N, C-alpha and C positions, 0 to 999 in steps of 0.2 A: 193348667199347670205351666204351659209354655209362657203365657202372658205374665204369670206371677214371677217366673224365673227371670224374664227380661226386666221386670220392675226392680227386683232385688239387685241384679247386675248393674242396672242404670243408677240406682241409689249408691251402690258401692263406688261406681265410677265417678259419680258426682262428688262424694266425700273425699275420695282420693285426689281428685282434681283440686278441690278446695285446699287440701293440705299442701299439695305441691305448689299451688299458686300463692298460698300464704308465705311459703318459704321463698318463692321467687320474688315476692314483693319486698321481703327483707333484704334481698340482694339488689334491689333497685330496678326490678323488671315489672313494675306495675303496669306499664304500657302493654306488655305481652299478655298480662293477666286480663286486662280489659278486652283485648282482642279475642282471647279464648272464650270468655263469657258471651261476647257478642256473637261468635260463631255458633255456640250452643243454641242460642235463641233462633238463629236463622236456618237451622238444619231440620226443622220439624217436618218438612215435606219429603225428606229423603227416607229411603227404606233402610232400616237398621239390619245389616247382615251380621254385624258383631259390634256390641257396644264398647268392648275393650279386648284387644286393640280395636281401634275405631275403623270400621268398614261400612261405608254408607253408599247406597246405590240410588241413582236418579231414576224416578219413574219415567219411562220413555215419553209419555204425553207431555212432560214438562220441558223436553228438549225441542223447543220451537224456534230458537234463534241461532244464527250462525255462530255467534259468540255465546258460550254458556256462562251465565252469571256465576260469580264466586259461590254464592250460597246454594246453588243448584249443582255444582260440580261434584262428581263422585269423589269419595275419599277412600284411599287404600292405605292401610298401615299394617306392618308386620309385627311391631311391638307397640308399647304404650307411647303416646305422644309426648315428646320432651318439651319443656318450656325453657326457652333460651333467652338470655339477656343480650341484646344487641351490643351494648357497650363493652361486654366482656368477650363476645364471640370473635373467633378468628378461624380462617381457613388455612390449614397447614398443607403445604405441597412439598413432598420430599421423595426419597427413593432415588431412582436413577436420573438425577438432575444435577446440573452444575451449581445451581444456587437455590438451596432449600428456602422456602418462603413461608411467612406467616402474615396473611393479608387480612386487614379489617374490612368491614363493609364499606366504609367511607373510601378506603383505598381502591376497592373494586369499582366503586362508582367513578373513579378517575379514568378508567379505561373507556374507550369508545362504546357507547351503549347501542344496543340493537333491540328493535321491537319486532316480534315475529308471532304470527298466528299459527298455532300448532294444535293438532288433535292428539290427545293422550287416551290410550285405552289399556285397561288392565289385561294382562295375558289370559287371565281366567274368565274374562267376560263371556257369558254363555255356558259356563261349566255345568249349570243345573240341567242343561238339555242333553248331556251325553248319556247314552245307554250302552252298557250298564253304568250306574252312577259311579263317579270318581270322588275321592275325598277332597276337601278344601272348601273355601268360602263358596257358597252356592249362588254365585252371581247369575242373574238372568240376562237382561239386555242393556242395563243402564250404567255399566262401569266404563263409561266413555264420556268425553267432553272436550270442548274446544275453547281455548283462551288466547288472549293476546299477552304474551310474555315479554318482559323487558329485562335485559341483563347484558352480559358481556360474552364475547366468544371465548369458549374454553381454550382454543388454540392461542389466543392472545396472552392468556395467563400462563400457559405452558411455555410460550416463547420467553417470557420474563424469567421463568425458572430455569430455562435452558435444558429441556428434556434431551436425553442422550439419543443418538441415532439407533442404538440397540433397543430402545424402548418398544415394547409390543402391546402392553396393556396399561390401563389406568384403573386402580382399585378405588372405587368411590364408596366412601363410608360416611354415614350420617350419625347424628347424636342419639338416635333411638337405640335402646339396649334391651335385650331379652332378659327374662327372669332366670335366676339360678344358672344352669349350665347351657342355656340356649345360645347358639352361636351368633356372632355378630352378623348383621345383615350388610354384606359387602357385595357390590356388583362389579364385575370385571369388564371394562369397556375397551374394545380393540382400539389401538391408537389411530387407525385410519378413520374410524368414526369420530373419535375425539377431535381430530384435526379438521373435520368437516366444518365449514364456516357456519352451518346452520345449528351446530351443537352449542348450547348456551349454558352459562351459569346465571340463573335469574333471581331477581329480588323483588319483582313486581308481577302482579297477575291482574289483568284487566284494569290497569291504571292505579292499582292500590298496592301497598306493601303486601308481600305474601301472607295470606292467612296462616295461622299456626298449623292447622290441619293440612295445609298444602306445602309446608316446608320452611316456614319462617325461621331464620332470616334469609336462607339461600338454599336453592335446590338446583339440580341439573335438569335440563330439558333436552332429551335425545330424540329428535324428530324421526318419525317413521318406524321406530322400534317400539316393542312392547313397553308398557309404562314403568316396569320395575327398574329399568335402566335410568330413569329420571329420578335419581335418589333425592329424597327430601332431607331437610335439616342437615345439609352437607357441612362437614367439619374437616374432612381429611381426604386428600387425593394422593395416593402413592403411585409413582411411576415405576413400572417393573418390566423386566425382560420376559416374565412368565405369567401365565394365567393364575388367578387366585385359586388356592387349594381348598377353599371353604365349601360347605354343602350347598350354598345358594348359587354356586358356579358349577361344581362338579356333579351334583345330582339333582338340584332344583333348577327350575326354569329351563328344562330340556324336554325334547320330544323325540320319538323314534326316527331313525334315519329313513325309514321307508314305511308305507302303510302297514298296520298290523291288525290282527283280528281283535275286535272289541273284547275287553276283559283280560287279555293276556298280560303277563309281567314282562317288562323290558329292562335289561341290564343297562346301567349308566353308560357302559362302553359302546352300546348300540344306539346311543342318542346323540343329538346335536343341540347346541344352544338355541333357545327360542329368541329370535331377533325381530325380523321385519314383520309388520302387521300385514295380514292377508286382505284381499279385496272383500268388501263387506258393505251391506246397506241395512238401514233400519227405518221402518215406518213409524212416525211419531205423531201424525196429525189425527189419527183415530185410534181409539182404545180397542183392545182385543175383546171380542164378543159384544161389541156395541150394537145398539138398535138404531137403524137409519131410516128416516122417513122423508128425506129431502129428495128432490129430483136430480140433484147434482152433488157429488161428494168429492172433496179435495183429498187426494191420497198424496201425502208428502212426507218427507223425512230427509235423511242424510246418508251419504255414501262416502267411504274413505278407503285408503290403501296406504301401504308403507312408503317405499321409495319410488312410486310411480304416480300416475294421475288417473282420476276417474274420467272415463271417456263417455260412458252412457249408463243410464239406469232404465230398466224395463219393468213395467208393472203388469201383473195379470189380475183380472177381476173375475175369472171364471175357473178357479181351482187349477190354474196352470195350463189350461188348454191352449190359450192364445196369449200373446204378449204385445204390449204397446209401449213405445219409447216415451219416457217422461222428459219433461223440460228441466234442464239443469239451471240452478241459480247463478246469478252474475258474480256473487262474492266468491272469491277463490284465493288460495295461497298454496304454495308448493306442498306443504305438509298438513293441510287442513281439509276437513271434510267438505263435500259439495252438497248443497241442498237440491232435492229433486221434487217435482210436482207433476201430478197427473189428475185431470178432472174427469171423474167417472160419471157419465150420464146414465142414471138408473132407468131400467125399462121393466124389469120383472121382479116380483117379490121372491124371497127365498133367502137361504143362508149361504154365504160365499166365503171361500178362502181367498183373501187378497194378498198378493205376494209382490216382493221387490227383488230384483236381481241386478247386481252391478257388474260392469266390465271395465277393466283398467287399460292403460296405454300399452301394456304388454300383451293384450288380448287374453288376459286371465279373467275367467268368469266365475262369479260366485256359485259354489256348487249346490246341488240338491241336498247332499249329505256331507256334513263336516267329517274330516278324518279323526277317528277316535284316537285318543292317547291317554296314558295312565294318569296324567296330571290334569287333564281337562283344559288344555290350552288352545287358544286361537279358534274358537268356534266361529264359523262364518257361513253356515248354511243359509240358503235363501230365506229371507225374513217372511213371516206370515202372520196376519191377523184375521180373525173371523168377523164378518159384518152380517148382521141380520137385516134384510131389506124389506121395508114396508112402504112402497111407493104411494104418495098421496094422490 
């Protein structure tokens, strides 16, 4: 029944997409239409968590390179994917500014461009592992990826608008819209983070124009923070003295102020916004429950953290009894994951829990147990895969 349900939803999604793309073509956006069809063909290896809105997860064993290819990058959408015409698109900047702006993409390209490698992770990555179960998209391990983004510094654009000194937040709004009475998806970004030189408005991903699923023609990239701040299909930035009063700010993307007993309800007044990504690692070189018969096995993957650096990754091949330091890869950037590698020389047959544990520059260590929270955010427990060893 589940497979049949997915087939019907996928067919409906396809027909709806065809109708929308046909209308877009009449408006002169055939280029965007071609991009969308191309994306549909290239996503076949991703796990469908939701066909509409589009939520696609990357199988961990496909995360093998420091830069994640566009067609393997996870997709997170709150509402249906909009199809925008670049020739008609504008970014509106208003609110508490001296000079309200309407900027085209060509005008944005006149600003000094920045290329920056950044890891993005959905706040709900790992939600499926919380006990008791929490509602929401049941992401496992693959709602994370790293890309080279190209765009402009958000602070440069704000300087042209003349943001007032009393500004405290930027309300980031994309073109995606909910159905019926669904609230608009708006993220409220503190001005301090907006003025960070690493916070970007981007129009390219890995040397190509942003794919439609990843925010074409413009998205924010807010390094080190959970992925929902990196709003896609960006059309409006409002500068404000106050936090946004919508549900995605006041009740969503929040977690308890202090550790709570699993399963309890927590009032919004007792929560704080989810922002910085925690220290975390992920084994990607071997699949869970794989059979191994080689004399030496490469245990490798990636480790990342928000506004700090990965200092070391340790690997255990004996169910956590002992730990060995892994070698960190040479490729690095301030807000990007680090690859790690450990060569395991097999001696005895058996079934083993192989684990990875990251430590960051603030001496924070990946925990054995992630802190439970009602929304299932920021799962970062020690990663684990099981390997069944049959030494030749």
